C-alpha positions as CSV (number, residue, x, y, z in Angstrom):
1,M,108.0,30.5,23.5
2,S,106.0,28.0,25.6
3,P,103.7,25.6,23.8
4,V,100.0,26.2,23.7
5,L,98.1,23.5,25.7
6,E,94.6,22.3,24.7
7,H,93.2,22.6,28.2
8,S,94.2,23.7,31.7
9,H,95.8,21.4,34.2
10,S,94.9,23.2,37.4
11,E,93.2,21.1,40.1
12,D,89.8,22.8,39.6
13,A,90.0,22.5,35.8
14,I,90.9,18.9,36.0
15,R,88.0,18.1,38.4
16,D,85.5,19.9,36.2
17,R,86.7,18.3,33.0
18,L,86.6,14.8,34.5
19,A,83.2,15.4,36.1
20,R,81.7,16.2,32.6
21,G,83.0,12.8,31.4
22,P,83.9,11.9,27.8
23,R,81.7,13.4,25.1
24,S,80.3,11.5,22.1
25,N,81.9,12.7,18.9
26,Y,79.9,13.0,15.7
27,L,82.7,14.5,13.6
28,R,83.1,11.2,11.6
29,D,79.4,11.4,10.6
30,W,79.7,15.0,9.5
31,I,82.8,14.4,7.4
32,Y,81.4,11.2,6.0
33,G,78.1,12.8,5.0
34,G,79.7,16.0,3.8
35,I,82.3,14.5,1.5
36,D,79.9,11.9,0.1
37,G,77.2,14.4,-0.5
38,A,79.5,16.7,-2.4
39,V,81.1,13.8,-4.3
40,T,77.9,12.0,-5.4
41,T,76.1,15.2,-6.4
42,F,79.2,16.6,-8.2
43,A,79.5,13.3,-10.0
44,I,76.0,13.6,-11.2
45,V,76.6,17.1,-12.4
46,A,79.8,16.2,-14.1
47,G,78.2,13.1,-15.7
48,V,75.2,15.1,-17.0
49,A,77.5,17.9,-18.3
50,G,79.7,15.3,-20.0
51,A,76.7,13.7,-21.6
52,D,75.3,17.2,-22.6
53,L,71.9,16.6,-21.0
54,S,69.4,19.3,-20.2
55,A,69.3,21.4,-17.0
56,S,65.9,19.9,-16.1
57,I,67.4,16.4,-16.1
58,L,70.3,17.6,-14.0
59,F,67.9,19.2,-11.5
60,I,65.8,16.1,-11.2
61,L,68.7,13.7,-10.8
62,G,70.6,16.0,-8.4
63,F,67.6,16.7,-6.2
64,A,66.6,13.1,-6.1
65,N,70.1,12.1,-5.2
66,L,70.2,14.6,-2.4
67,L,67.1,13.2,-0.7
68,A,67.3,9.5,-1.6
69,D,71.1,9.0,-1.2
70,G,71.2,11.3,1.8
71,F,68.4,9.4,3.5
72,A,70.0,6.0,2.6
73,M,73.3,7.1,4.1
74,A,71.6,8.4,7.3
75,A,69.6,5.2,7.6
76,S,72.7,3.0,7.2
77,N,74.6,5.1,9.7
78,Y,71.7,4.8,12.2
79,S,71.6,1.0,11.8
80,G,75.4,0.7,12.1
81,T,75.6,2.9,15.2
82,K,72.6,1.2,16.8
83,S,74.3,-2.2,16.1
84,E,77.4,-1.0,18.0
85,R,75.2,0.1,21.0
86,D,73.3,-3.2,20.8
87,D,76.6,-5.1,20.8
88,Y,77.8,-3.1,23.8
89,E,74.6,-3.9,25.7
90,R,74.9,-7.6,24.8
91,V,78.4,-7.7,26.2
92,L,77.4,-6.0,29.4
93,A,74.6,-8.6,29.8
94,I,77.1,-11.5,29.2
95,E,79.5,-10.1,31.8
96,E,76.7,-9.5,34.3
97,K,75.7,-13.1,34.0
98,H,79.3,-14.4,34.3
99,I,79.9,-12.2,37.4
100,A,76.8,-13.6,39.0
101,L,77.6,-17.2,38.2
102,V,81.4,-17.4,38.3
103,P,82.6,-14.3,40.2
104,D,86.0,-15.8,41.0
105,G,86.7,-16.5,37.4
106,E,85.7,-12.9,36.4
107,R,87.8,-11.5,39.3
108,E,90.8,-13.5,38.0
109,E,90.2,-11.9,34.5
110,I,90.4,-8.4,36.1
111,R,93.6,-9.5,37.9
112,Q,95.3,-10.7,34.8
113,I,94.2,-7.7,32.7
114,F,95.8,-5.2,35.2
115,A,98.8,-7.4,35.8
116,A,99.5,-7.1,32.1
117,K,99.4,-3.3,32.5
118,G,102.2,-3.5,35.1
119,F,100.3,-3.7,38.4
120,S,101.6,-6.1,41.0
121,G,101.5,-7.0,44.7
122,E,99.4,-4.8,46.9
123,D,98.7,-2.3,44.1
124,L,97.2,-5.1,42.0
125,D,95.2,-6.4,44.9
126,R,93.8,-3.0,45.5
127,V,92.8,-2.2,41.9
128,V,91.1,-5.6,41.7
129,A,89.2,-5.0,44.9
130,V,88.1,-1.5,43.9
131,I,86.8,-2.5,40.5
132,T,85.1,-5.7,41.6
133,A,83.4,-3.9,44.5
134,D,81.2,-2.0,41.9
135,P,79.2,-4.4,39.6
136,A,78.6,-1.6,37.0
137,L,82.2,-0.6,36.9
138,W,83.2,-4.3,36.8
139,T,81.1,-5.0,33.7
140,K,82.1,-1.8,31.9
141,T,85.8,-2.5,32.6
142,M,85.4,-6.0,31.1
143,A,83.6,-4.7,28.1
144,T,86.4,-2.2,27.4
145,E,89.4,-4.3,28.4
146,E,88.4,-7.8,27.3
147,Y,86.2,-6.9,24.2
148,G,87.8,-3.7,23.2
149,L,84.5,-1.8,23.1
150,A,84.4,2.0,23.5
151,P,83.1,3.0,26.9
152,T,81.2,6.0,25.4
153,Q,78.4,5.0,23.2
154,R,77.1,7.4,20.5
155,S,73.4,8.2,19.8
156,P,72.2,6.5,16.6
157,V,69.7,9.3,16.0
158,L,72.3,12.0,16.3
159,A,74.7,10.1,14.1
160,A,72.1,9.7,11.4
161,L,71.0,13.4,11.6
162,S,74.6,14.5,11.4
163,T,75.2,12.5,8.3
164,F,72.0,13.6,6.6
165,A,72.5,17.3,7.4
166,A,76.1,17.3,6.2
167,F,75.1,15.4,3.0
168,L,72.3,18.0,2.2
169,L,74.5,21.0,3.0
170,C,77.6,20.0,1.0
171,G,75.6,18.2,-1.7
172,C,73.7,21.3,-2.6
173,V,76.8,23.1,-3.5
174,P,77.5,21.4,-6.9
175,L,73.8,21.5,-7.9
176,V,73.2,25.2,-7.0
177,S,76.5,26.4,-8.4
178,Y,75.9,24.7,-11.7
179,L,72.3,25.8,-12.2
180,L,72.6,29.4,-10.8
181,A,76.2,30.5,-11.1
182,G,77.1,29.7,-14.7
183,G,77.7,26.1,-15.5
184,L,80.4,23.5,-15.0
185,I,83.4,25.9,-14.3
186,A,81.5,27.6,-11.5
187,C,80.5,24.2,-10.2
188,V,84.1,22.9,-10.2
189,I,85.4,25.9,-8.4
190,A,82.6,25.9,-5.7
191,T,82.7,22.2,-5.1
192,G,86.5,22.1,-5.1
193,C,86.4,24.8,-2.3
194,T,83.8,22.6,-0.5
195,F,86.1,19.6,-0.6
196,F,89.0,21.6,0.6
197,F,87.0,23.2,3.4
198,V,85.7,19.9,4.7
199,G,89.2,18.4,4.7
200,A,90.7,21.5,6.3
201,V,88.1,21.4,9.1
202,K,88.8,17.7,9.6
203,S,92.4,18.5,10.4
204,R,91.2,20.2,13.6
205,W,90.8,16.7,15.0
206,S,93.8,15.2,13.2
207,S,97.5,15.3,13.4
208,A,97.7,16.2,9.7
209,G,98.0,19.9,8.8
210,W,95.0,21.8,7.4
211,L,96.6,22.2,4.0
212,R,97.4,18.5,3.6
213,S,94.0,17.4,4.8
214,G,92.2,19.9,2.6
215,L,94.2,18.8,-0.5
216,E,93.5,15.2,0.3
217,A,89.7,15.7,0.4
218,F,90.0,17.9,-2.7
219,A,91.8,15.1,-4.6
220,I,89.3,12.5,-3.6
221,G,86.3,14.6,-4.7
222,M,87.8,15.7,-8.0
223,S,88.8,12.2,-8.9
224,A,85.3,11.0,-8.5
225,A,84.0,13.9,-10.6
226,L,86.5,13.2,-13.3
227,V,85.4,9.6,-13.6
228,A,81.8,10.6,-13.8
229,F,82.5,13.3,-16.5
230,A,84.5,10.8,-18.5
231,A,81.7,8.3,-18.3
232,G,79.1,10.8,-19.4
233,Y,81.3,12.2,-22.2
234,G,82.0,8.6,-23.4
235,L,78.4,7.8,-23.6
236,R,77.8,11.0,-25.5
237,L,80.4,9.9,-28.1
238,F,78.4,6.8,-28.7
239,N,75.4,9.0,-29.6
240,L,73.1,7.5,-26.9
241,P,69.7,9.2,-26.8
242,A,69.4,12.1,-24.4
243,A,66.3,13.9,-23.2
């Protein structure tokens, strides 16, 4: 049985795929927001259940967490992603200046970079000539090869929206299941399935199998909830006032 390939290698298929260029991937933002949304809201539910607080307090804390923490995560992700883009633009500006002022030095950098990759003789001369003939290609090559920056920059807005949407979607599961489906047991089952589902989906872009990836996410989420439940139950034992 021949192995299944991820894409075709015909001449036309290769041409079309390369013409589209690399795509920005926001999977990390979805996974990050989804797991954190489920973990933090589940932790609130478990903590409130452990402390034996009222359903109204649970709703207020859970809903506030969904909006405030979700927005905070989205804003942080926006700032972080924008900083990466700003850094990339800064490096391009530096390389453009260096190419304009010391082109021979920058050309020698390209030569040494590709010599380290195994190019030599006429092949090395040719690749240096091709890259340095295009200033845009030259600066982008330096940003990637010298500074190690990714050539495809992600949108800060899409990164933030992906995180916020995943946080709200997965974060609603513990809250809704606890309030509408019968308490903590239903919440544990629903949220555990959410953790596992997010982890299993993540395996689509990972070398790990879906079962292992799902169980890993499940273990992380349940561990956080256990800590929160223990904290709430411990405070309850001390007879702290509850609303």
